[in-house]
C-alpha positions in Angstrom: 0.1 0.0 -0.3 1.9 3.3 -1.1 -1.5 5.6 0.9 -0.1 8.6 2.0 -1.8 9.8 6.1 -2.3 12.7 7.0 -4.0 14.1 10.6 -6.8 15.7 11.3 -5.3 18.1 14.4 -7.9 19.1 17.4 -8.2 22.7 17.6 -11.3 22.5 19.1 -14.0 23.7 16.0 -15.5 20.1 16.2 -15.9 20.5 20.2 -13.2 18.1 20.8 -11.0 20.7 22.9 -14.2 21.2 25.3 -12.9 18.9 28.3 -9.5 21.3 28.6 -10.5 24.8 30.4 -7.1 25.3 30.3 -6.2 27.5 26.7 -2.8 27.2 26.8 -3.3 23.0 28.0 -6.2 23.4 24.8 -3.3 24.6 22.4 -0.4 21.8 24.8 -2.6 19.2 24.2 -3.1 20.3 20.2 0.5 20.3 19.7 1.0 17.4 21.5 -1.3 15.7 19.2 0.9 17.2 16.1 4.4 16.0 17.8 2.8 12.6 18.7 2.2 12.3 14.3 5.4 13.8 13.3 7.7 11.3 15.4 6.0 8.2 13.8 5.0 9.5 10.7 2.9 10.1 9.9 3.0 12.5 6.0 1.2 15.1 6.9 -1.3 17.4 10.0 -3.6 19.1 9.1 -6.2 22.6 10.6 -9.6 24.3 9.4 -10.1 28.0 9.2 -13.4 28.2 11.2 -14.5 30.9 14.1 -17.3 28.6 15.5 -17.7 25.5 16.5 -20.1 22.8 15.4 -22.3 21.5 15.5 -23.4 25.1 17.4 -21.8 27.7 18.4 -20.1 27.7 21.4 -18.3 29.6 24.0 -15.6 26.8 23.2 -11.6 27.4 22.7 -11.4 27.5 18.5 -8.1 28.3 17.6 -7.2 30.4 14.6 -6.0 28.6 11.7 -2.9 30.7 10.6 -1.3 31.5 13.0 -1.9 28.5 14.6 -0.2 26.7 12.0 2.9 28.9 12.5 3.4 27.6 15.3 2.8 23.6 15.1 5.5 24.3 12.1 7.5 25.4 15.0 6.5 22.9 17.4 6.9 19.9 14.6 10.1 19.3 12.7 9.2 16.9 9.4 5.1 16.4 9.0 3.8 19.2 6.3 1.1 21.3 8.2 -1.1 22.5 5.8 -5.4 23.6 6.0 -8.3 21.6 5.0 -9.2 24.9 4.4 -8.7 28.2 4.5 -11.7 30.1 3.5 -11.2 32.7 0.9 -13.1 35.6 2.4 -11.5 35.7 5.8 -8.4 37.1 4.5 -7.2 39.6 1.6 -5.2 36.8 -1.0 -2.3 38.4 -1.8 -2.0 39.0 2.1 -3.0 36.0 2.4 0.1 34.6 -0.3 2.5 36.9 1.9 1.6 35.1 5.2 2.3 31.6 3.1 5.5 32.8 1.9 6.3 33.1 5.5 5.1 29.9 7.5 6.6 28.1 4.4 10.1 29.3 5.4 9.6 28.7 9.3 8.6 25.5 8.4 11.6 24.8 5.9 9.7 24.3 2.8 6.1 21.9 4.4 3.7 24.6 4.7 1.0 22.7 1.8 -1.4 25.9 1.0 -5.3 24.7 1.4 -7.9 26.8 -0.6 -11.8 26.8 -0.8 -14.5 29.1 -1.2 -16.1 29.1 2.4 -19.1 27.7 3.3 -20.3 29.0 6.4 -22.9 32.0 6.6 -23.0 32.4 10.8 -18.3 32.5 11.1 -19.0 35.4 8.2 -22.3 37.0 9.3 -21.0 36.6 13.3 -17.3 38.4 12.0 -19.2 41.0 10.0 -17.8 39.5 6.8 -19.1 40.0 2.9 -21.9 36.8 2.5 -22.0 36.9 -1.6 -23.9 33.7 -2.9 -22.3 30.4 -4.3 -21.7 31.8 -7.4 -20.4 35.3 -6.0 -18.0 33.2 -3.8 -16.4 31.0 -6.4 -15.9 33.8 -8.5 -14.1 35.3 -5.9 -11.8 32.6 -5.2 -10.9 32.2 -9.0 -9.4 35.0 -9.3 -7.5 35.3 -5.2 -5.5 31.5 -6.4 -5.0 34.0 -9.5 -3.5 36.6 -7.3 -1.6 34.3 -4.5 0.3 32.5 -7.2 1.2 36.0 -8.9 2.4 36.6 -5.6 4.6 33.4 -5.6 5.5 33.4 -8.4 6.0 37.4 -10.1 8.6 39.3 -8.1 6.1 42.8 -8.8 2.9 40.7 -9.1 -0.3 42.1 -11.4 -3.7 41.8 -10.6 -6.9 43.4 -12.3 -9.7 41.7 -11.7 -13.4 42.9 -10.6 -13.2 41.9 -6.5 -8.8 42.0 -6.2 -6.0 44.3 -7.7 -2.7 43.9 -8.0 -0.2 46.3 -8.7 3.2 46.0 -8.0 3.4 44.6 -5.0 6.8 42.3 -3.8 6.7 39.9 -1.3 10.3 38.4 0.1 10.3 35.6 0.9 8.2 33.5 -1.4 9.4 30.4 0.2 11.1 27.5 0.3 9.2 24.6 -2.6 9.9 25.3 -5.8 8.4 26.0 -7.9 6.0 27.5 -5.8 4.2 26.0 -2.3 2.1 23.3 -3.6 -1.6 24.7 -3.8 -4.7 22.8 -3.0 -8.3 23.2 -3.6 -10.7 22.5 -1.5 -14.2 21.5 -3.0 -16.7 19.4 -4.9 -18.4 21.6 -6.6 -18.2 20.1 -11.0 -18.1 22.8 -13.3 -16.9 25.3 -11.2 -14.1 24.2 -8.3 -13.1 20.8 -10.0 -12.5 23.0 -12.6 -10.4 25.7 -10.7 -8.4 22.6 -9.3 -7.3 21.1 -13.4 -6.5 24.4 -13.9 -4.6 26.2 -11.2 -3.9 23.4 -8.1 -1.1 20.5 -7.3 -3.6 19.3 -5.4 -7.4 18.0 -4.5 -9.5 17.3 -1.5 -12.7 15.8 -1.9 -14.8 13.9 0.6 -17.3 11.3 0.1 -18.4 7.4 -0.2 -16.2 5.7 -2.4 -18.8 6.4 -5.5 -18.5 10.3 -4.7 -14.5 10.1 -4.5 -14.6 8.3 -8.0 -17.1 10.1 -9.6 -15.3 13.3 -8.3 -11.8 12.4 -10.0 -13.4 11.6 -13.1 -15.1 15.1 -13.3 -11.3 16.4 -12.7 -10.0 14.2 -14.9 -12.4 15.3 -17.9 -11.4 18.4 -17.0 -7.5 18.0 -17.0 -8.3 16.7 -20.9 -10.2 19.7 -21.9 -7.4 21.7 -21.1 -4.2 19.3 -21.9 -3.1 18.9 -18.4 -1.7 16.0 -17.3 -4.4 14.9 -14.5 -1.7 13.0 -12.3 -0.1 15.9 -11.5 -2.7 16.5 -9.1 -2.2 14.8 -6.2 -5.9 13.5 -5.0 -6.6 13.5 -0.6 -9.9 13.0 0.7 -10.7 13.3 4.8 -11.8 11.0 6.1 -13.3 10.2 10.3 -11.4 7.2 11.4 -12.4 4.8 14.4 -9.9 2.0 14.5 -10.2 -0.7 17.6 -9.2 -4.4 17.6 -12.6 -5.6 17.0 -15.2 -3.9 13.9 -17.6 -3.1 17.9 -14.6 -1.8 19.6 -14.3 0.6 16.3 -18.1 1.3 16.6 -18.8 2.5 19.5 -16.0 4.8 19.3 -18.5 6.4 16.5 -19.9 10.0 18.0 -24.0 9.3 18.8 -24.2 13.4 17.2 -22.8 12.0 13.4 -24.1 9.9 12.3 -26.3 10.2 9.1 -24.1 13.8 8.8 -22.2 14.8 5.6 -18.8 14.5 7.0 -20.3 10.8 8.1 -20.5 9.3 5.0 -17.2 7.6 3.8 -15.6 6.8 7.2 -13.4 4.7 8.0 -14.3 2.7 10.7 -13.3 -1.3 11.9 -10.1 -2.8 13.1 -6.7 -3.1 11.3 -8.2 -5.4 8.3 -11.3 -3.8 8.1 -9.5 -0.8 7.7 -6.8 -2.1 5.3 -10.1 -3.7 3.0 -11.4 0.2 3.2 -8.2 2.1 2.8 -8.0 -0.2 -0.8 -10.1 0.3 -2.4 -10.0 3.5 -1.7 -5.9 3.9 -3.3 -7.6 1.7 -6.1 -9.9 4.8 -6.6 -7.2 6.9 -7.4 -6.7 8.6 -4.0 -3.2 9.0 -2.7 -3.6 10.7 0.4 -6.2 10.1 3.2 -6.6 12.5 5.8 -7.4 11.2 8.4 -10.1 12.9 11.7 -10.2 10.3 14.9 -12.8 11.2 17.1 -10.6 10.3 19.9 -7.3 11.5 18.7 -6.6 13.6 22.6 -6.2 9.6 23.5 -2.4 9.9 21.6 -2.3 5.7 22.3 -5.2 5.9 19.4 -2.6 7.0 17.2 0.1 5.1 17.5 -2.4 2.2 17.4 -2.6 3.3 13.7 0.9 3.9 13.0 1.9 0.1 14.0 -0.3 -1.1 12.0 0.2 1.4 8.3 2.8 2.9 9.1 5.7 0.5 10.2 
């Protein structure tokens, strides 16, 4: 099995830090998970870009994505760090490109840059951001990725769009990785988002059950054929909730009751190591190259050690 494995970090968005009332200790718990994943051989660690908890907004800690990206990058040594995904509407894209370039340097070239159109209206309204309709958010995303790539590749970036304008912006340092920081575009919209992946993305992130994943990859392949791009040049990732146990029954008992029937549960990996091997083999056969795992019991780092013994050795 040549699959790579990433880890979704316990950042607070899903209330996973709610039991830790001291916010300094909550951060330390999160970074210990990242450090353990680093030591065990996980390929990547990922943060979400959200301000309010789910399934409902609550007065619980939720660490901001990009400052946490920088901190985790300095707390670790080997593992790659990324976002699933940066909400485009929350930051000016030229500034965001500058932030990413800085993080790539301080991480010694370990940054994966993930971006999407944004979707959590409650956060937009709460923080005072405009919340355009879906088409409007996607049009802004299209311009933003062009701005970001210009900032990473041009000495004095220039872009004149409807929503964003950059007029001779200097971005130094541009980052360590060449030709630029890998750009992951997240989302499954077939007419726009997956077309943007084919046009501009170095990686994609799609979610769902096995058949949905196969279909989304086929759409990307078609878009690549249309513009003459090599489909295999796009790194293909998925996110999945993962519950691992000595037996299938033990693993099932770990699955949060509140997630049953929700979209996040589609494609969940639940079972013993043997069961998970079969499921992972199916994902690999479908074309998945990296699986980013969200363990409900991730703060119990023995779960990571268990998975590593079975799949990372």
